[in-house]
N, C-alpha and C positions, 0 to 999 in steps of 0.2 A: 665406250665404257660397256661392260657386261653388266645386264640385270642383276639387281641384286640377289633374285631368288637361284637364279642360275650359278650364280656365284657360290654360297653356301652349299648348294647342292654337290659342288665341283669339290670343295674341301673336305666333304668328310666321305664321296661316294665310293660304293665297294665296287661296283660299274663289274658285276659276277654275272657271267651265263649259267642258265636255266641248270647246268650240273658244272658247279663250280668247280669240283676237286676235281674236276676232268680237265681243266684249263691247264696250258701252260705254268702260270704261276698263280697261285692264291694270295691274295691279302685282304684280310678279312680285320676288321675294327672288333675289339675284344674287350669294350668299354663297359658290359651290361651284364648283369648278375653277380655281382659281387657282395660278399659279407666284409663287414667292418667290426672292430672290437679297439676302444678308444680304451690303451693301457696294454702292461706285456701279458702275453699269455703261454704260460709254460707248455711246450710241446703243440702249439699249432702248425709246426713245421711237417707236421707227421699227417697223412692222408686219414688215419683214422679218428683225430680227435672231433669232437663234436662242437658245430659250432651252428648250431641248430638256435641257439638266443641271438645271435651277433644280427646286430643292423642289416638290415637289405638294402644296398645304394648302386648306382651305377658311376662310372666314373666319366670324369675327372673330379677329382674330389678334391676337400681342403678342409680338415677337421679344426683349424686353428682359428679358423673364420668364424666359425659356430660359437666361440667365445665360451665361457663368460670372459668379457674383462676384468684384469684385477692389477691393482698397483703391486702387489707381490706377486705376480710372474717374475718367472727367472731372464725373460728375455729384457724385461724392460722399457724403455721408452723407446729404443731403438728396435724391437719387436711391435710397438703397440699396444703393449701390457695382453696381449693374447695370449692365449694358452698352447703350450709347445709338450713334448713327453713322448711317448712312445705308442705305436697303432700298427694293428695286425689286419690283413686284408686275406679275403679265402675265395677262391673262384671253383667250383665244381664246371665240370664240362666233359663232353665228349669227344673223341676224335674216329672220322668214319675209316672203315678200312679200305676204302679206296686209295688211302695218304700210306699207307704203307711202302714202305721204300722212298719215301718223299723226306726231305729235308726241311724240318717242320723249325721255325726260329718263331720267337718271342721277343715285342720290344716294346721299350717303355720310353713314350718322348722328352718325360722330366717324372723324379720321385723327389721329395724333399723331405728331408734328407737321410744321406747313409741309412740304403736299402740292402735288405739279406731277401732272397731271392730262391724259395723252392719248387721242384715239381715232384709230385707222387714220395715228400721224404727227402729227396736227392737234392744236396744244395749248389744252386747253379752259381752264385757268386754275389761281391757287395761293391757296390757303387756309392762311395761318399758324396761326391756333389750331386746338388740337388737340380740342378739345371741343363744337362747333358743327355743327350740320347744315348740310350745301352739296349743290349740285347744278348739272349741267351741260344742257346741251342737243347731244344726240348727233346730233339730226336731219340736219344739212346734211352730215355727216361718215362716213353708216352707209351699211352694203353690205347690201342682201337677197338672199333667196334662197340660195343654196350657197357666194356668195362670203363668204370668212369676216372678221369682225372680229377686232381686237384692242384692250383698252382697257389701257394702260400709267400706273402710278401709282408715282410717285418721293415718297419720304419722309425726310425729312433733319430728323432728333433729333440731330445731331451738336456743335450747338454748349449747353456746359452749362459750368454747370448755369441749366438753364432754368426749374425747378420749386423751391418748397420742399420737395414732396415728391416720392413716385414717380409719374413721368406715362407709362412704359412706352413704347412705341414698334410704331408699325403701323397699317394698318387693321384697329382693334381693336373695331367696332362694325358695324352692318348696313350692306350696300350694296344697294339697290332700284331696278331700272328700272321706267317706267314707259311707257304709250303712250296717249294721247289725243287725241282730235278738238282741230282746231284753235282751236274755241269749248271752253273747259273751263274748272273752278273750278280758282282759284291757288292754288299749292303754301300752304298752312295759308292757304285763301283763307273758311274759314267761321272764325265766330266769334258762340260762342254764348255766352250769359245768363241768369240766371236773374233779375229783377228783384222778381219775388215768388215766394215760395215759402212756403208753409204746406202740411198735410197733406190743406186741401179743395181748395186750389186752385192752381195756379203758371200765369205767364206766362212764356213762354219768346223771348227775342229772340236773331233768328238772322241776322247781316248777310254776305251772300257775295259775295265779289270773282270777276266770270268774267269771263275773258278771252278775245278776239277776236285769236286772230293769224293773221287768214286776211287777203285785200286788199277784201273787202267788208264794207258794215256789215249788223249781221244784225240780226232781232228774236226773241229768245229768252222762254221762260217756267221762271223758274224754281220748282222743284217740292220742298218740305221738306216730309219724315214722318217724325215721330218714332216710333220702335220702341220695344219695353217689352222686358225680357233674353228675350221669349220670341219676338222679331221681330214680333210683332203691330204696327199701325200703331194709333197708338192718338191722334196728332194730327197736322193736315198743315194746310200753307197752300201759295199760289200769286200769283206777282206778275209782271209782266209788264217785259221788258227789252228798251234797244234798245242796242244795243253797237256804236260804229263801228269801224273796219276798223280794226287793231294798237293799238288801245287797250283799257281793262278799264272797267267797271262796276259798281257794288254793288247790292246787293237786298237792303233791310230788309225784315224779317218778323216780325211779333209773334205768338205762337202760343200759345193758353189751351189748357192743360192740366189737366183736371181730376182730383182724387183723387191727386195724385204721390205714386209713393215717393220721398222725401226721402234723399239722399245723408248718410250722417253716417256717425262713426267705426265705430259697432256694425255698421250697417247699409248700406255703402257702394253702396247701388241704383243702378244705372247706367243712361243712356236711350241713343240711337242715333239722330243727326241724319241722314235719308237724304235727300242733294240729289240731285235729277235737272234736267240743263239738257234742256228739248226743243226744238225747234225744228220747228213745222208738224206737231205732235205725234211726232215720233221723237225718242228720248232719244238725243242726242249725247255724255253725261257724266254719269256719277254717282259720286259721292263720299261718304263713312260720315265720320262726327265722334261720337266719346265723350265723353260728357257726365254731368253730374250734377246733380240740381235740389239746390239747397241755397241759403241765406244767411247771409254773412259780415258782422260788425259788429265793429269798435274801437272800446272807449268809452274813454274817460280814468279814468275811475273805478272802472269793472268789469273789462276789460280784454278779452277775446276772447268774441265769441258766433258759435253756430255753430247755425243754424236757430232762433234765439231762448234757446239753451239756453249760460249760460255754462262755458266749456271753460277749464281751467287746459293750455297747453302743457306738455305733460312731454317735453322734446324732447333728442335728440340730433343730434351732428354725425357726417357721413361722408365721406372721402371714397370714391373710385370703386373702388379696387381690391381684389379678395378672395383673398390670399396668391398659393397654389401657381397659380393660374391667373392672375394680373398683373390687368391692365385688360379682358381678353378677358374677360367674364364669362357664362356661361351662364345663361339665365335662372332653370334650377332652383337655382343657387345664390343667385342674388340673392333668390330667393323664401325657401329658408331662413335666410337671414338675417335677412330681415324680419319672418318669422314669429317667430322668437326673440325681436328686438326687440320685437314686439307682444305676446309671452308676458312680458316684462319688465313691460310697462305702458306703453312708449313709443307715444307717439299723434303724436309729431310728429319730421320729419326737416329739417334744414338743410343743404343739398346744399354740399358746402363742396370747394373754394371756385369751383365753376363749375358751368355745365347737365349735367343728369346723360343718363345715354343716355332714350330715349322709354321702354325698356322697364321701366326704374326707377318713371318714373312711373304705367307702366299696372299696375304694380303696387301703388305706392302708391293709387291711385283703387279699386280693386277687392280690397284690404285694409282699407284706412279708415286711413290718413295725413294729417296738416297736414303741409304741405310749404312751405319758405322753399328760393325757388328763386334761386340765385345766379352770379352773372355773371363777376367780376373778382377778383382778388387784386391786382392790379399795376395803376395807373391809369399817370400819366409819370413816376414818380417810381420806379425799381425795387427789388427787394429781393434778387434775386439776378440776378449778369448778363447772363442773355440772357431774363429773362422778359418778360411781355406788355406791359410801358412802350415796348419796340419797336415795338410796332403798334399801341398805343391811339389814336394820331392819327389813322391811316388807317383802323382797323379798327371801333374801340369802337362806333361805331354800328350798323355792320353786323350784327356778333355779337349787341349786346343787341337788337335787331330782329328777329334770327334765333331766340335765345330766347324773346322775346315771344310773339313769333306762331306760334311750333312748339307753345310749352307751355303757352297762356293758355284752352284749353278743359280742361284735365285739373281735374275737382272739387276733387284736392287738392290743389293748388297754391293757397294762400290770400296768401302776401306773396312780394314782388319785394326782392331783395338787388341793390344795383347796385356792390358793394364789403366787399372784407375787408382790415381793418386798414391802410385806403386812408393813406400819409405823408401825403400833402394834405391830411388832415384836419384840421391843424391850424394847415395855412399859408394864406398869405392870398389863392394862387391855386385852392384847393380849393372855395370855393363858386361858381366861375365852371365848372370841374370838373363840380362835380358837377350843377349846374343842369338841362343838355341833356340828363343820363343819367336824370333824372326824369323831363322832361319827353315822354319818350321813353317813358317806361313810363306815364306817365297816358293817354299820346295811343293807345298802343297796346291800353293795357288801363285803363280808369279804374275798373274793379270793383275794385282790386287794392292794398293798400297797399305804400307803397316805405319800404326802411330800407336802412342800411347797418351794418354790425358795424365797431364803432367800439372801438380799444382804449385812446383816448386822448381820451374823452368827461370822463375829470379829468386834469389835466397839474399840473406843479410849480408853473406861473404861475397857475393858477387854472382853473376850466371853460373846454372848447375854444370856440370861436367860434359865437355862436349864430348866426352868419349862415350856417356849414355847416348845425348841428343843425335850423334854424327851417325847411330848404329839406325834410328827410325827413316823411314824414307818420309813422313809427314810427323812434327813436332806438335804435339798438342796441349795447348795452353788451359787452365781452369782457371780462372776469376781474374785476367788480365788486369781487370781494373782496383783488384785486392791489393797491388803490391805498392806499396808505400807510396817514396817519393816520383815513383814509374807510373804508378796508375793512370797518371791522364796521357802519357805519353804511348799506353798500349803497346801495341808489334813494332812502332816505329823504332824504338835502339834498337831492336835487335835485328830487324831489316837491315840497318845501315853496320852491324856487325858483323851477321851473316848474310848475305846477300843470295846467298845459294841454299838459303834454307827454307823451306816450305813451310807453311803455318797455317793451322786451324785452331778457332775457339772453340776446345772438345767440352766447355761447360762455362756459363757465365752465369750471372745475376739476370733473372726476369723479374719481371715486375711483381707478379705472386700476391699476395693479401688473401684474405677471405672473403669469399663470394658477401657481397651486401654492407661490407662492416666498415664504416667510417670512424675515425678515432680523432676527439679534438685535445688540445691542450691547450693548459696556460700560457698565454705570451707572456715574454719576460720583461717585459714594457708596462705590463699592467693593463693592457689592453685587454679587449673582450676575447675568448676562447677561440683559437685558431684551428683551422683542420689540419691534419696530418697524412691524410690519405694520398698526398702524390709525393712521400719521402723518398720512394722507390724507383721513383717514375724517371725521374734525372740520370741517375746512371744508367739505367738501362736505354736511355734516349741517345746517350751521348755515347756509349758501348755501341749502337746500331748506327749511329752519323759515321762512324769512324770507321765502321764494315763497307759501308754502301759507297763511299770514296775512293777504298784502296783495292783493288783488284785481286793483288797479292794473297789479300787472307782470301782463305778457300771460304771460311764461313761460320757462323756460331752457330752452337749448339745451347740453346736457353735453361736455366733448370729453374720448373723441367715443364714438360705440356702440359700434365694433369697432375693432380694433387695425388700425394700416396702415401700409404699406412709405414707407420713406423719413422724412425728415425723423428720421433717425435717431443724432446723432451720431458718435461714434467707433467707427473699425471696432472689432471685426467686427458691431457691432450694424445689422442691414438695415433696421429699422420701430421703430414708436412703439410704446408698451404703455399709451397711457392709455386704450383701452377698457374698457367692460363688459364685452364680448365678447371674446375672444382671435381672431387673424386664421382659426384656422380653424373658429369660430362655435360654440367651446366657452365656457360661462358660466363670468365669473369670479368672487369674491365679491361684487365690484360691483355686478352683475346682482341679487343678492338684496338687496341695500343699496334699489337702485330698484325692484326687484317688492314691499319689504315698503312700500313709502311710494305706491306707484303701482295697486295692485291689491286685489280684494278677496277672493279665493279667500285660506282662512287658509294659510299658511306660514310657516315657519322655518328659516333656515341658521344652521348652525352653522361657524365658522373659529376655528383653523384645523385643519388635518389632524391625525389624533392618532397618529403614529409619530414619537419621538426619542428614539430610543436612547441613553443615556447622561446625559438630562435629571430621570431619577427625582428628585422630591422638589422639584424646582425650579418656582418657581410660572409658570403660564403662561397670561395672560387667556386665555379662552374666550368668541368674543364670538358672539351670537345676532341676526340681523334676521329681523323678525317684523311681521307687521301683525295678532297675537294680543293682547288685552287682558295675557295675565299670562304667563309662560313658566317654568316648575322645570325645571331642569338636574340632572341624575344622573351620577356616575359610576361603573362598575362599581354600578350598582342603590341607592346611596347619594345620599341629597336634596345638594344645595349648592346649595337654598332656593330661593324663586320671586321674580322681578322684574315691574317693570311699567314703562312708560314714563310718565313726566309728561307727555311732550307724544306721544299720543296721533295716528296717522294719520288724516287729514280724513275723517268720514267712518265713522271706527270703532265700534263699540258704546258705547262711556263707559258714564256709569251706576254706576262702581265707584269706590272708594278705598281705602285701606290697610287699613279694616274686613274686606272681601271674606274674607281667608282671612289669619288671621291669623300666617302664616309668611312673607307676604310682605315683602320686605326694602325699605326707602325705595327709591322712584321716584327716574328720570334724568330731567335735562333732555336728555341726547341722545338720536338715534334708535337706538340700539342699546342692547344689554343686554349687560351685562360680568361674569364670576366671576372672581375671579382662583384658581386650579387648582393643585394640586402638581400632576405628573406621574406617572399611572403608567399601564401598557398597561392595554389593555379598550376599555369601551363608555362614550362619551360619550349619554346621549338627552336629548334636551328636548323637555317635553311643553308644548304650546301650548292654553288655555282663552278658550273667550268670558266673559266675566263678564257675567252680566245681575241687575237690580234693585241696590239700595243701600244703606247703614245697616249698623247692627250686627246680623248675624245675619239679614240681609234678602236675600242677595245668594247665587246659586248660580253654581258654575263647571262648562262643558261644555267636554270634549277635542274641541277642534276641527282639531288638526296634531300631529304628531310629526317629531322628526329621529333620526337616529342617526349616529355618527362612530367609526367601529372602527379598532382599530390593526392594520393588515394584515399579515402573517406573510411571507417572502421569495416574488418573484415563482413563480408556479407554471406560470400557461397565459395564452394569447392567446384575447381574447372579441373578435367583431369585429360590428358592427349597421349595418345598409343602413338610410337614412332611405326607402328604396322597396323594393320586390321586384320592381315590373315597370317597364320603360324603352320609351319608345318609339323602332322602329329610324328614326330620321331622322336621325341623324349631330349631333346637338344635345344631346338629352338626357341628363343625367348622375345617374347615382347615387350619393350620397355617403357612404363605407364609414368608421365609428368603429372604431380600434382600442384596444381597453382592456388593459390588463397588471394581473392579477390573481393572488389566492395561492390555496391550495388552497381554502378557502372562498367565493371569488367575491369577496370583495374588493379594489377597485383598488389598486393598492398606490402611494401618492399621490408616490413619491420615483423610482420606475423609470424606467431609460433606454435599456433594451433595445435592441438593434439590428433592426431588423423587415426583410423582405422581401417586396413584394405580388407575386403572381404571378397573371396573370389569361388565361384561358383560355374562348375564345367570341368572338362577334362584340364589341367592347368593347375600348377600351384606356384605360391608366391616363394620366390629362392633369394632374395632381397630385399629390404626396405632401409633408403637412408634419406638424407638430409643437407650433407656436406659439412654438418658442422662436426668438427674432428675434436670438439669436448663433450660429446655427447656419446654415453657408452652404453646407451640403450642397442639390445642384443638385435645383430643385422637378421635375423630369421623372424623376429617377430612380426605381427600384423597390428602392430600399436606404434606408432612413433610421432614426435614432434616433428613439423615443419621448421627450416628453420629461414629463417629472413623471405619467408614466403611461398618457400620449394619444397618438394622432395619426390624420390624417385622410388618405383617399384619395379621389380625385374620378375616376370611370370615366364616361365618354361614349361609346357607344352609336354603330354603325356603321351602315350601312343594311342589314345582314341582321337578321332576326330568328334567335333561337335563345335557348340557355341561357348565363349566362355563369357561369362555377367563377371564386371569389376564395378564395386559397388565402393567409395570411398564418403564415410562420414567423419562429423566433428561436430560436436556439442555446440548448438547455437548456428551453426552453419547450414544453410543449404549444401546438401548433398548431393553427388554426382555417380552418373553410372555409365559404362562404356562397354559396347558387345566386342569379343572379337570370335574372330573363328579357327580353329583349326582343323586343317584339310587334310583327309587320308593321304599318305605317299605313294603316292603309283608304282604298282609294280617290286613291291619290297622285296631286295635281296633276303633269301632264307640264310642263314648262318651255317656254313658248313661245321664248324666247331660251336655245339650246342650246350649252352649252358643250361646246368640240371639245379633245381633248386629242393636239394636234398634235406 
């Protein structure tokens, strides 16, 4: 596993030499030194426009998340009641004379949405979709030397609702500027596959598109070098290429690689293809492509294989927002979230329902996730008034091709999805719309399968038309447990009816719920109140039990891995609580259910909390999620009995039965254990055992895990924990600070809602404060907020200054807390070639 610090540097490193403009290719980050105005501004496309009063900021930026929330916002609950509208961005900069004659390109990784871009008053183009990368040629309009340039960007997110979830607003992903020779590798011009991938040998196939934007034909040589993670050349190939003027040619090369380190979930080894374009021994361009050596196979009977090993996709669906920072997500926030999902045992992610950021896929490559990359939520039939259906006819092929070419070298990407719950799936025109999308996927990347996430594979009139499903390499099933009389047969009926169909659960009900909230309802029999906090659990358990024992099911992607903004329902709710992790990144009970099924390290999780004043003597079901063989529960030292699962997790030790320990209660076919416990304040303690041997008197029990839940006293103090003590003074890096409210003994107070205040001193700023409560309308940028059920999260971002950072958190009546962080200087920072001006 790569060190975290090295990983973050790699994601945004400029890797420029001392005189970067002399390099064969220059690629420079263009995020810093922008001005922003929220609203429309007539004339802001012209270089003479006066923007001196505009707000200064760096990208990525999401103005929608800055609020304020209002129930009158046109995006409504679908957009989380956040503001939308029109915004303008402008950047003044210079380009050195040494770049004259070069090809200068400006690339936006994502602008939400309907962007128009100008340079020096010249309109470069319009791009409606908010999730795909696009580029413009600055060369014809650029000034060099001391003459300033200005890029102007208008973002129009005013027509709402434009999405079924929170879309955000602004230039929310990175921006890049590149300078190349007129002979150069095209954008995303390399395509790398590994048709043979074994530990002994690999065949690497590389196709490179080389563009000649000059006036004469040229003879070139394409040199492809494979570099390992230490930068050593381990294999190479050369190919001659003649390229006519103003055209492109492709070089196809086969490179043999001995003893490769395969890319896998547990060992996500990566290589780099370093491509050089030479003319008469002079390097005129160089281009790097990260890839992994791995094989993927989908078998109709056995499911998915990675490097010949059967892998069940233990998947989660994700939206791209990250709570308090909206859609402008720092890389460190992404990494923390992905590591949590990895700890839960998740090995697969569905990008719902749009292409993710390049950094997201970089992290999936490096951390070891399988990815379903998805393109659209709408085709021609709309779901919201101003959704993608407005643009599908003119833009779908361009957007899809962009996604495929940008993402196809990522080893983490193992499946393409061309649509989510598309309304045309059961209509006569559906196959005609689907076919060109599938054909484009197969043309651009024949190595991966294509699916579409269908919520009407079953209909009231019977199965969806096979004219649609037969065009898919894999049929994606959304919510197989919702379909009327067939809800308990899941995939089995279609397995019988369509034995050659490959199947994956593209979206299914997870456990979800609001972190720390346990509801109660009156019993129909007139008995005391009964808890309802396990109501969604049984469906998820039954679904997962079916998946575990049927290999032909490739896997499931549960809705969702993490809570998200939008799709919220009525005011004041601003988001969905369907995640196994809340929007702050705090695990919910559901997290531990999946961990109990998906991981091997012994664990136990108990729920609910044990603070129930007024419920003394009332029966409270206590639930345990575990991967242990047997769990014994104690209340205040008294045993309440040991229980075991009749349906153990795949790979569990097994070899035991009810004779192993006489006190073991009858087993359960559920995927959790439960005890009815009369409430009394104190301590619940669970002890987990691994049982070895079998038969009467022949088994032994070893304690492998314990878990305790304490009744907490009154709130007494604040505890704060930072996810790291050191951050880089690069204006990007962040530290994420968890706030806990504890009693005098240090126990988390599970129902605390104290108002806290963040005070940050030193070279950092608070860019978001959240608590996980989807009904709290407090401004995310405010330093004050109530904790929710004992927890809150503050996100601090470094400036460009090194030094110590003091984070002080206070609350009335509680002992305060302070943590000291350190912003470290950046070693040998690259000096920008394109210099931002503060006019």
